[in-house]
VOPAGU-2260 file (C-alpha; in pm, 1 decimal, decimal comma):
REM VOPAGU-2260
SITE   aa  ch    i         X         Y         Z
SITE  MET   A    0    3214,7   -3807,9  -13822,5
SITE  LYS   A    1    3243,1   -4144,4  -13984,4
SITE  LEU   A    2    3469,3   -4268,9  -13708,7
SITE  GLN   A    3    3233,9   -4146,4  -13443,7
SITE  ARG   A    4    2942,2   -4331,4  -13605,1
SITE  MET   A    5    3143,2   -4653,8  -13619,2
SITE  LEU   A    6    3236,4   -4632,8  -13252,6
SITE  LEU   A    7    2876,1   -4564,2  -13156,3
SITE  ALA   A    8    2757,8   -4867,7  -13350,5
SITE  ILE   A    9    3014,4   -5091,3  -13180,0
SITE  ALA   A   10    2904,0   -4966,5  -12836,9
SITE  ILE   A   11    2537,6   -5030,8  -12907,4
SITE  ILE   A   12    2605,7   -5383,1  -13035,0
SITE  SER   A   13    2820,4   -5465,8  -12730,5
SITE  SER   A   14    2554,2   -5338,6  -12491,9
SITE  LEU   A   15    2282,2   -5551,1  -12654,0
SITE  THR   A   16    2500,2   -5864,4  -12642,8
SITE  LEU   A   17    2578,2   -5824,7  -12271,6
SITE  ALA   A   18    2216,9   -5756,2  -12189,9
SITE  THR   A   19    2105,9   -6068,8  -12380,5
SITE  VAL   A   20    2361,3   -6289,4  -12207,1
SITE  SER   A   21    2276,8   -6145,4  -11866,5
SITE  HIS   A   22    1906,3   -6202,6  -11924,2
SITE  ALA   A   23    1964,9   -6558,9  -12040,9
SITE  GLN   A   24    2172,6   -6632,8  -11733,1
SITE  HIS   A   25    1900,5   -6485,8  -11513,1
SITE  ARG   A   26    1637,5   -6711,3  -11666,3
SITE  HIS   A   27    1855,5   -7021,8  -11627,2
SITE  TRP   A   28    1907,1   -6950,0  -11254,1
SITE  TRP   A   29    1530,2   -6970,0  -11189,1
SITE  ARG   A   30    1474,7   -7296,1  -11380,0
SITE  LYS   A   31    1398,9   -7601,2  -11143,7
SITE  PRO   A   32    1606,3   -7918,2  -11190,6
SITE  ALA   A   33    1431,4   -8213,7  -11354,4
SITE  PRO   A   34    1305,0   -8475,5  -11095,6
SITE  ALA   A   35    1490,5   -8806,1  -11063,1
SITE  PRO   A   36    1303,9   -9103,7  -11216,6
SITE  ALA   A   37    1084,3   -9301,7  -10967,3
SITE  ASP   A   38    1220,6   -9630,7  -10829,9
SITE  THR   A   39     984,0   -9903,5  -10946,7
SITE  ILE   A   40    1223,7  -10195,0  -10930,2
SITE  ALA   A   41    1152,0  -10445,5  -10652,2
SITE  PRO   A   42    1435,7  -10610,0  -10458,9
SITE  ALA   A   43    1546,8  -10960,2  -10541,5
SITE  THR   A   44    1370,7  -11247,6  -10366,6
SITE  PRO   A   45    1543,2  -11347,8  -10039,2
SITE  THR   A   46    1698,8  -11693,1  -10032,2
SITE  GLY   A   47    1836,3  -11931,0   -9774,4
SITE  LEU   A   48    1545,1  -11910,1   -9528,3
SITE  ALA   A   49    1626,6  -12137,3   -9234,0
SITE  ALA   A   50    1507,8  -12198,8   -8876,0
SITE  SER   A   51    1718,1  -12249,2   -8565,4
SITE  ALA   A   52    1671,8  -12267,9   -8186,7
SITE  VAL   A   53    1334,6  -12436,0   -8240,5
SITE  THR   A   54    1136,1  -12494,9   -7918,8
SITE  SER   A   55     775,5  -12586,2   -7848,2
SITE  THR   A   56     675,6  -12217,5   -7846,4
SITE  SER   A   57     942,3  -12023,2   -8038,2
SITE  LEU   A   58    1212,2  -12029,7   -8306,6
SITE  THR   A   59    1460,5  -11805,0   -8488,1
SITE  LEU   A   60    1447,0  -11743,1   -8864,2
SITE  SER   A   61    1741,6  -11622,9   -9074,9
SITE  TRP   A   62    1806,7  -11571,6   -9446,5
SITE  SER   A   63    2061,0  -11433,0   -9694,5
SITE  PRO   A   64    2055,2  -11057,0   -9767,4
SITE  ALA   A   65    1851,6  -10956,6  -10074,1
SITE  SER   A   66    1990,2  -10715,2  -10337,5
SITE  ASP   A   67    1819,8  -10405,4  -10481,3
SITE  ASN   A   68    1906,1  -10139,3  -10741,6
SITE  VAL   A   69    1891,6   -9871,7  -10469,9
SITE  GLY   A   70    1903,6  -10061,7  -10142,4
SITE  VAL   A   71    1697,3  -10293,9   -9920,0
SITE  THR   A   72    1555,8  -10122,6   -9611,2
SITE  GLY   A   73    1386,5  -10417,2   -9439,2
SITE  TYR   A   74    1203,4  -10746,7   -9463,1
SITE  ARG   A   75     854,3  -10884,2   -9405,1
SITE  VAL   A   76     810,6  -11223,9   -9237,9
SITE  TYR   A   77     489,4  -11422,0   -9286,1
SITE  ARG   A   78     359,5  -11720,1   -9088,2
SITE  ASP   A   79      95,8  -11919,8   -9274,6
SITE  GLY   A   80      36,8  -11615,4   -9497,0
SITE  THR   A   81      -1,9  -11364,8   -9210,9
SITE  LEU   A   82     252,9  -11088,1   -9150,3
SITE  VAL   A   83     412,4  -11148,9   -8809,5
SITE  ALA   A   84     735,0  -10941,2   -8815,4
SITE  SER   A   85     909,2  -10660,6   -9008,4
SITE  PRO   A   86    1277,0  -10675,3   -8909,4
SITE  GLY   A   87    1543,0  -10446,0   -9052,1
SITE  GLY   A   88    1802,3  -10724,0   -9062,9
SITE  THR   A   89    1822,2  -11079,6   -9186,2
SITE  SER   A   90    1701,4  -11264,5   -8876,2
SITE  VAL   A   91    1407,1  -11252,8   -8638,9
SITE  SER   A   92    1278,4  -11439,5   -8332,2
SITE  ILE   A   93     924,0  -11578,1   -8359,5
SITE  THR   A   94     736,8  -11646,5   -8033,0
SITE  GLY   A   95     386,0  -11744,1   -7926,2
SITE  LEU   A   96     382,9  -12074,0   -8116,4
SITE  LEU   A   97     197,8  -12388,6   -8010,6
SITE  ALA   A   98     361,7  -12724,5   -7950,8
SITE  SER   A   99     334,9  -13001,5   -8211,4
SITE  VAL   A  100     200,8  -12769,2   -8483,2
SITE  LEU   A  101     318,6  -12742,2   -8846,3
SITE  TYR   A  102     390,6  -12381,9   -8955,1
SITE  SER   A  103     489,3  -12236,5   -9295,6
SITE  PHE   A  104     714,7  -11928,2   -9309,6
SITE  THR   A  105     810,4  -11697,0   -9598,6
SITE  VAL   A  106    1006,3  -11370,2   -9618,2
SITE  SER   A  107    1012,0  -11082,4   -9868,0
SITE  ALA   A  108    1247,0  -10782,9   -9903,8
SITE  VAL   A  109    1135,4  -10415,7   -9912,4
SITE  ASP   A  110    1315,1  -10102,5  -10040,7
SITE  ALA   A  111    1275,3   -9734,0   -9951,5
SITE  ALA   A  112    1019,8   -9680,7  -10227,3
SITE  GLY   A  113     795,4   -9951,0  -10078,7
SITE  ASN   A  114     866,6  -10203,7  -10349,3
SITE  ALA   A  115     838,5  -10557,5  -10211,2
SITE  SER   A  116    1003,4  -10862,0  -10358,7
SITE  ALA   A  117     829,9  -11187,7  -10428,4
SITE  SER   A  118     805,7  -11416,3  -10126,7
SITE  SER   A  119    1083,6  -11662,3  -10064,1
SITE  ALA   A  120    1037,7  -12032,8  -10097,2
SITE  PRO   A  121     825,4  -12145,7   -9797,6
SITE  LEU   A  122     994,8  -12305,5   -9499,1
SITE  SER   A  123     791,0  -12564,1   -9308,9
SITE  VAL   A  124     866,7  -12614,3   -8939,7
SITE  THR   A  125     691,8  -12842,0   -8691,8
SITE  THR   A  126     735,2  -12737,3   -8330,9
SITE  PRO   A  127     827,9  -13019,9   -8093,3
SITE  PRO   A  128     584,1  -13140,6   -7825,3
SITE  LEU   A  129     606,1  -13004,3   -7474,5
SITE  THR   A  130     831,4  -13221,5   -7264,1
SITE  THR   A  131     719,0  -13346,5   -6927,6
SITE  PRO   A  132     984,5  -13312,4   -6660,5
SITE  THR   A  133    1083,2  -13639,7   -6498,7
SITE  SER   A  134    1021,7  -13493,6   -6155,7
SITE  ALA   A  135     873,4  -13176,9   -6017,1
SITE  PRO   A  136     952,5  -13070,6   -5662,4
SITE  THR   A  137     645,1  -13031,2   -5444,2
SITE  PRO   A  138     675,5  -12796,1   -5147,9
SITE  PRO   A  139     574,5  -12918,4   -4803,3
SITE  PRO   A  140     333,6  -12987,8   -4642,3
SITE  TYR   A  141     214,0  -13169,2   -4953,7
SITE  ASP   A  142     297,3  -13536,6   -5002,2
SITE  PRO   A  143     531,0  -13572,9   -5301,7
SITE  GLN   A  144     426,1  -13929,6   -5375,0
SITE  VAL   A  145     229,9  -13881,1   -5695,0
SITE  GLN   A  146      92,2  -14213,5   -5812,5
SITE  TRP   A  147     -36,1  -14095,7   -6151,4
SITE  ARG   A  148     -84,2  -13767,9   -6334,1
SITE  THR   A  149    -179,4  -13635,5   -6674,0
SITE  GLY   A  150    -170,5  -13284,8   -6815,8
SITE  ILE   A  151    -310,6  -13398,7   -7155,7
SITE  GLU   A  152      13,0  -13259,4   -7308,2
SITE  THR   A  153      54,5  -13567,3   -7528,0
SITE  GLY   A  154    -230,2  -13421,4   -7733,1
SITE  ASP   A  155    -450,6  -13726,5   -7672,5
SITE  LEU   A  156    -618,9  -13919,6   -7391,1
SITE  SER   A  157    -382,0  -14216,5   -7395,7
SITE  ALA   A  158    -290,9  -14170,9   -7027,2
SITE  TRP   A  159    -639,8  -14282,9   -6925,0
SITE  SER   A  160    -749,3  -14646,3   -6892,4
SITE  GLU   A  161   -1089,3  -14617,6   -7056,9
SITE  LYS   A  162   -1327,4  -14379,6   -7232,1
SITE  VAL   A  163   -1698,7  -14463,5   -7230,0
SITE  ASN   A  164   -1950,6  -14264,6   -7436,1
SITE  THR   A  165   -2326,6  -14314,3   -7445,5
SITE  GLY   A  166   -2584,4  -14118,9   -7641,6
SITE  TYR   A  167   -2463,9  -13782,5   -7768,9
SITE  ALA   A  168   -2145,6  -13711,0   -7573,3
SITE  ASP   A  169   -1769,6  -13734,9   -7609,2
SITE  SER   A  170   -1436,5  -13663,2   -7441,7
SITE  ALA   A  171   -1148,4  -13533,7   -7655,2
SITE  ALA   A  172    -810,7  -13364,7   -7622,6
SITE  VAL   A  173    -818,9  -13007,0   -7755,1
SITE  THR   A  174    -582,9  -12711,6   -7747,8
SITE  ILE   A  175    -659,4  -12417,6   -7523,0
SITE  ALA   A  176    -598,2  -12185,5   -7818,3
SITE  SER   A  177    -850,2  -12363,8   -8041,7
SITE  GLU   A  178   -1119,7  -12321,1   -7774,7
SITE  GLY   A  179   -1050,8  -11946,8   -7736,5
SITE  MET   A  180    -956,1  -11986,1   -7370,5
SITE  ALA   A  181    -699,0  -11781,4   -7182,4
SITE  ALA   A  182    -361,0  -11945,5   -7134,4
SITE  ARG   A  183    -285,1  -12115,4   -6802,4
SITE  MET   A  184      25,1  -12254,3   -6636,6
SITE  SER   A  185      25,1  -12624,5   -6560,7
SITE  THR   A  186      53,1  -12675,3   -6186,0
SITE  LEU   A  187     200,0  -13019,9   -6247,2
SITE  PHE   A  188     482,5  -12923,6   -6481,0
SITE  ASN   A  189     525,3  -12547,3   -6427,7
SITE  LEU   A  190     492,8  -12496,5   -6802,9
SITE  PRO   A  191     226,7  -12332,4   -7020,9
SITE  SER   A  192     -59,5  -12578,6   -7059,4
SITE  ALA   A  193    -136,1  -12622,1   -7429,8
SITE  TRP   A  194    -379,2  -12918,2   -7421,2
SITE  VAL   A  195    -686,0  -12992,5   -7207,3
SITE  MET   A  196    -963,3  -13251,3   -7207,7
SITE  LYS   A  197   -1297,8  -13129,5   -7340,4
SITE  GLN   A  198   -1605,2  -13322,3   -7224,1
SITE  SER   A  199   -1913,4  -13245,0   -7434,4
SITE  TRP   A  200   -2277,7  -13329,2   -7363,3
SITE  ASN   A  201   -2461,4  -13265,0   -7689,5
SITE  GLY   A  202   -2820,6  -13355,4   -7605,5
SITE  SER   A  203   -3043,3  -13609,6   -7432,8
SITE  SER   A  204   -3015,4  -13961,8   -7570,9
SITE  GLY   A  205   -3390,5  -14025,2   -7587,8
SITE  VAL   A  206   -3340,6  -14376,8   -7448,8
SITE  ALA   A  207   -3303,0  -14529,0   -7102,6
SITE  GLU   A  208   -2924,6  -14489,8   -7106,5
SITE  ALA   A  209   -2860,4  -14117,1   -7063,6
SITE  SER   A  210   -2615,5  -13923,1   -7276,2
SITE  GLY   A  211   -2276,0  -13899,4   -7114,9
SITE  THR   A  212   -1903,5  -13944,5   -7138,0
SITE  ARG   A  213   -1663,0  -14065,1   -6872,0
SITE  MET   A  214   -1286,3  -14103,5   -6844,5
SITE  SER   A  215   -1140,8  -14351,9   -6596,3
SITE  ARG   A  216    -800,1  -14452,9   -6465,0
SITE  TYR   A  217    -780,1  -14800,3   -6308,2
SITE  PRO   A  218    -441,5  -14935,0   -6190,7
SITE  GLU   A  219    -338,2  -14696,8   -5913,0
SITE  ILE   A  220    -680,5  -14642,0   -5754,7
SITE  ASN   A  221    -768,0  -15011,7   -5774,7
SITE  ALA   A  222    -444,9  -15103,5   -5595,0
SITE  LEU   A  223    -495,9  -14836,0   -5327,9
SITE  ALA   A  224    -857,8  -14943,8   -5277,1
SITE  LYS   A  225    -756,7  -15306,6   -5225,5
SITE  ALA   A  226    -486,7  -15199,5   -4977,6
SITE  GLY   A  227    -720,8  -14963,3   -4793,1
SITE  THR   A  228    -474,1  -14676,8   -4840,1
SITE  THR   A  229    -606,8  -14321,7   -4824,0
SITE  PHE   A  230    -548,9  -14137,7   -5151,0
SITE  TYR   A  231    -623,2  -13799,6   -5308,6
SITE  TYR   A  232    -773,3  -13739,8   -5650,7
SITE  SER   A  233    -743,7  -13381,9   -5783,2
SITE  TRP   A  234    -807,3  -13196,3   -6107,5
SITE  TRP   A  235    -860,0  -12850,4   -6255,3
SITE  ASP   A  236   -1197,4  -12778,0   -6416,5
SITE  PHE   A  237   -1327,6  -12494,9   -6636,1
SITE  PHE   A  238   -1698,8  -12423,7   -6690,3
SITE  PRO   A  239   -1758,9  -12171,5   -6972,5
SITE  THR   A  240   -2125,3  -12120,4   -6877,4
SITE  THR   A  241   -2371,4  -12193,1   -6600,2
SITE  MET   A  242   -2572,5  -12514,6   -6625,5
SITE  SER   A  243   -2924,1  -12603,5   -6510,7
SITE  TYR   A  244   -3184,1  -12873,8   -6565,9
SITE  GLY   A  245   -3552,9  -12937,1   -6504,7
SITE  VAL   A  246   -3741,7  -13150,2   -6254,4
SITE  SER   A  247   -3673,3  -13473,0   -6443,9
SITE  GLY   A  248   -3310,5  -13387,1   -6524,6
SITE  TRP   A  249   -2985,7  -13464,7   -6344,5
SITE  TYR   A  250   -2610,2  -13419,0   -6382,3
SITE  ASN   A  251   -2313,7  -13641,5   -6286,2
SITE  HIS   A  252   -1969,7  -13476,5   -6278,9
SITE  TRP   A  253   -1738,3  -13719,5   -6094,1
SITE  GLN   A  254   -1785,9  -14057,2   -5927,6
SITE  ILE   A  255   -1643,0  -14350,6   -5735,8
SITE  MET   A  256   -1727,9  -14683,8   -5897,4
SITE  SER   A  257   -1693,8  -15031,1   -5742,8
SITE  ASN   A  258   -1754,5  -15391,3   -5844,8
SITE  ASP   A  259   -1933,9  -15631,2   -5612,5
SITE  PRO   A  260   -1792,0  -15985,7   -5557,5
SITE  SER   A  261   -1974,5  -16109,9   -5868,7
SITE  GLY   A  262   -1808,8  -15840,2   -6078,5
SITE  LYS   A  263   -2121,6  -15627,7   -6121,1
SITE  ASN   A  264   -2039,7  -15258,3   -6145,9
SITE  ALA   A  265   -2216,5  -14981,6   -5951,5
SITE  PRO   A  266   -2172,6  -14608,8   -5887,2
SITE  ILE   A  267   -2108,2  -14573,7   -5511,4
SITE  TRP   A  268   -2063,4  -14197,4   -5468,7
SITE  VAL   A  269   -2151,6  -13937,2   -5733,7
SITE  LEU   A  270   -2056,1  -13569,4   -5729,4
SITE  GLY   A  271   -2312,6  -13373,7   -5927,2
SITE  PHE   A  272   -2487,0  -13038,3   -5962,5
SITE  ASN   A  273   -2818,4  -12920,5   -5825,4
SITE  ARG   A  274   -3092,0  -12804,8   -6063,5
SITE  SER   A  275   -2974,9  -12440,2   -6066,4
SITE  GLY   A  276   -2727,2  -12202,7   -5906,1
SITE  MET   A  277   -2417,3  -12412,1   -5988,4
SITE  THR   A  278   -2410,4  -12564,6   -5639,3
SITE  MET   A  279   -2306,8  -12926,8   -5595,7
SITE  ASN   A  280   -2449,8  -13239,5   -5439,7
SITE  LEU   A  281   -2286,7  -13563,1   -5328,5
SITE  THR   A  282   -2505,2  -13872,8   -5361,2
SITE  TRP   A  283   -2464,9  -14221,3   -5218,8
SITE  SER   A  284   -2602,6  -14503,5   -5436,4
SITE  PRO   A  285   -2787,2  -14285,8   -5692,1
SITE  ASN   A  286   -2941,8  -14587,0   -5866,6
SITE  GLY   A  287   -2974,5  -14816,9   -5564,2
SITE  LEU   A  288   -2692,4  -15053,9   -5661,6
SITE  ALA   A  289   -2447,3  -14971,4   -5379,6
SITE  PRO   A  290   -2433,4  -15196,1   -5067,2
SITE  ALA   A  291   -2774,2  -15205,4   -4901,5
SITE  ASN   A  292   -2654,8  -15097,5   -4557,8
SITE  GLY   A  293   -2492,5  -14754,4   -4594,1
SITE  PRO   A  294   -2339,4  -14513,6   -4630,7
SITE  HIS   A  295   -2342,9  -14496,1   -4247,5
SITE  ASN   A  296   -2426,0  -14794,9   -4034,2
SITE  GLY   A  297   -2801,5  -14835,6   -4004,7
SITE  GLU   A  298   -2881,0  -14627,3   -4313,3
SITE  SER   A  299   -3021,6  -14757,1   -4640,5
SITE  GLY   A  300   -3129,0  -14631,0   -4980,2
SITE  SER   A  301   -2994,9  -14335,2   -5171,4
SITE  ARG   A  302   -2858,5  -14042,8   -4966,6
SITE  ALA   A  303   -2782,4  -13690,6   -5094,5
SITE  TYR   A  304   -2577,4  -13411,4   -4937,5
SITE  THR   A  305   -2567,4  -13051,3   -5067,0
SITE  ALA   A  306   -2298,1  -12783,2   -5048,4
SITE  PRO   A  307   -2404,9  -12414,0   -5053,7
SITE  ILE   A  308   -2094,1  -12280,5   -5233,6
SITE  ALA   A  309   -2148,6  -12211,6   -5605,1
SITE  VAL   A  310   -1893,4  -12332,4   -5858,3
SITE  PRO   A  311   -1732,2  -12032,0   -6035,5
SITE  VAL   A  312   -1791,6  -11994,4   -6408,8
SITE  GLY   A  313   -1542,5  -11867,2   -6665,0
SITE  GLN   A  314   -1233,3  -11953,2   -6461,2
SITE  TRP   A  315   -1028,6  -12257,8   -6368,4
SITE  VAL   A  316   -1147,1  -12432,8   -6051,9
SITE  PHE   A  317    -939,9  -12676,7   -5843,7
SITE  PHE   A  318   -1115,9  -12987,6   -5706,2
SITE  GLU   A  319    -963,6  -13225,9   -5451,3
SITE  VAL   A  320   -1114,7  -13549,3   -5321,2
SITE  MET   A  321    -973,3  -13746,8   -5029,1
SITE  VAL   A  322   -1085,0  -14109,5   -5018,4
SITE  THR   A  323   -1023,4  -14356,1   -4738,5
SITE  PRO   A  324   -1133,5  -14670,2   -4924,1
SITE  ARG   A  325   -1333,6  -14911,2   -4714,4
SITE  GLY   A  326   -1600,2  -15174,6   -4762,9
SITE  ASP   A  327   -1709,6  -15129,6   -4401,1
SITE  PHE   A  328   -1796,8  -14823,1   -4196,2
SITE  THR   A  329   -1440,5  -14700,9   -4143,1
SITE  GLY   A  330   -1412,7  -14514,0   -4473,4
SITE  ALA   A  331   -1404,4  -14138,9   -4530,0
SITE  LEU   A  332   -1472,1  -13891,0   -4812,6
SITE  LYS   A  333   -1375,0  -13522,8   -4816,2
SITE  ILE   A  334   -1405,9  -13282,0   -5109,2
SITE  TRP   A  335   -1253,3  -12937,0   -5151,3
SITE  MET   A  336   -1308,2  -12670,8   -5418,7
SITE  ASN   A  337   -1042,6  -12398,7   -5441,8
SITE  GLY   A  338    -931,9  -12492,2   -5090,5
SITE  GLN   A  339   -1282,8  -12468,4   -4939,7
SITE  VAL   A  340   -1443,2  -12780,6   -4792,7
SITE  LEU   A  341   -1762,2  -12880,8   -4975,2
SITE  PHE   A  342   -1824,6  -13222,2   -4814,4
SITE  ASP   A  343   -1668,3  -13402,9   -4519,3
SITE  LEU   A  344   -1802,1  -13750,3   -4436,9
SITE  SER   A  345   -1653,0  -14011,5   -4207,8
SITE  SER   A  346   -1750,2  -14358,2   -4079,5
SITE  ILE   A  347   -1888,3  -14446,1   -4422,1
SITE  LYS   A  348   -1854,1  -14707,1   -4693,4
SITE  THR   A  349   -1678,1  -14603,2   -5014,6
SITE  GLN   A  350   -1680,7  -14936,7   -5202,0
SITE  PHE   A  351   -1790,3  -15297,7   -5191,2
SITE  PRO   A  352   -1594,3  -15526,5   -4956,6
SITE  TYR   A  353   -1282,7  -15668,4   -5119,1
SITE  VAL   A  354   -1317,8  -16043,1   -5172,1
SITE  SER   A  355   -1136,6  -16143,6   -5488,5
SITE  GLN   A  356   -1242,1  -15882,7   -5744,0
SITE  SER   A  357    -985,5  -15818,6   -6014,3
SITE  LEU   A  358   -1117,2  -15462,4   -6046,7
SITE  LEU   A  359   -1246,9  -15344,8   -5710,5
SITE  ALA   A  360   -1278,8  -14965,6   -5743,2
SITE  TYR   A  361   -1193,4  -14669,8   -5964,2
SITE  THR   A  362   -1295,1  -14307,6   -6023,4
SITE  ALA   A  363   -1422,3  -14126,1   -6332,0
SITE  ASN   A  364   -1435,6  -13768,1   -6461,3
SITE  ASN   A  365   -1777,1  -13735,2   -6621,0
SITE  ASN   A  366   -2013,3  -13522,9   -6824,0
SITE  TYR   A  367   -2333,7  -13725,6   -6781,4
SITE  GLY   A  368   -2685,1  -13591,5   -6760,0
SITE  ALA   A  369   -3037,7  -13542,1   -6887,6
SITE  GLY   A  370   -3230,5  -13228,6   -6981,7
SITE  LEU   A  371   -2931,3  -12997,2   -6946,9
SITE  THR   A  372   -2934,3  -12628,8   -7039,9
SITE  PRO   A  373   -2746,6  -12508,3   -7237,7
SITE  THR   A  374   -2723,4  -12770,3   -7508,9
SITE  PRO   A  375   -2450,4  -12857,3   -7580,7
SITE  PHE   A  376   -2296,6  -12831,3   -7235,1
SITE  VAL   A  377   -1918,1  -12858,9   -7212,6
SITE  HIS   A  378   -1649,0  -12831,9   -6949,8
SITE  TYR   A  379   -1269,9  -12872,5   -6961,3
SITE  VAL   A  380   -1034,1  -13077,9   -6742,2
SITE  ASP   A  381    -658,8  -13042,5   -6689,7
SITE  ASP   A  382    -379,7  -13156,2   -6454,3
SITE  VAL   A  383    -541,5  -13468,7   -6309,4
SITE  THR   A  384    -353,9  -13638,7   -6024,4
SITE  VAL   A  385    -372,8  -13944,6   -5800,1
SITE  SER   A  386    -146,7  -13891,2   -5499,7
SITE  LEU   A  387     -87,9  -13991,9   -5139,0
SITE  GLY   A  388    -116,5  -13634,0   -5016,7
SITE  ARG   A  389    -285,2  -13309,1   -5113,9
SITE  MET   A  390    -146,2  -13130,9   -5418,1
SITE  PRO   A  391     -53,5  -12760,1   -5408,9
SITE  TYR   A  392    -327,1  -12510,4   -5479,5
SITE  ALA   A  393    -246,0  -12160,5   -5603,7
SITE  PRO   A  394    -532,3  -11943,3   -5737,4
């Protein structure tokens, strides 16, 4: 009996032990593993930021790899404080830059947890100016003999001979980007045009001399006028808005000027706008100072001609003027807009007779007027050319 009781006790104890162990193991199998600690450590700051392949509109940035306790997954590139790229590697190409502009670049590293490093030391880069090709082939039937041209790409108006402002007006070189205008290709240089000339009329002067601004180029046109050689003056023009004026107002957009033998200056022909509708007029001797007999033989006083075609607004417009310079009645004047003839006059005077004037004749791009609406009224000029033949026109 005693032996039996001892064996029974051993069996019961063994059974309880196995059951306890089995139950403990069962509970351990259902327990979830503890989560890994969150990564809150930011990568090291990138170093060695450098620029290469710098052009007027693009460049390449590169830097040394940044370290991280887990691993860097990418980088963030900033231009003047604005995020412009998020490359996975240690270099990136930056495009869409403007010529002759100072930029500041920085880069930071990012890991998988979204931790971003401090920004690198800034790198300052100034893009070079746009280069003007020494020659640009002109397809026939256009005359390749360009006497003078300017695309304003120097960022100033130094290519012109003279700027004259009166009242509240000015001409200035501005970037297309700063004016919020759509990009355009220069027809002179076959490159993106970054700079244009802005001519602003900011209000009536309130005095006898009207508000206005004009830009003139002398040498080439003066020489051609003295020689009696037919030449072409062309430019691209952009009008952001329509313009109008009242009964007592007027507007002068482009003109031929000439000096009489005493050296007194006078506007001979003026290209302007009518009161409304954005149509143009061409006026001989607007202030009565041109030669008394003209423009045709037997005529006198001021003469005005009107074209019915409206000037487009909100797009670039191409103007061409052919001038056969004469102080007698063998001259000619023809004006095109976007390839359409606006005015075509022959057997006319275009200047005073050449006697001994140092400066005989020249032309001017203007923004002159009185009583204009809107105020201010602005327009933009680009790719101005004096040539011996018509320049190409492509809409």
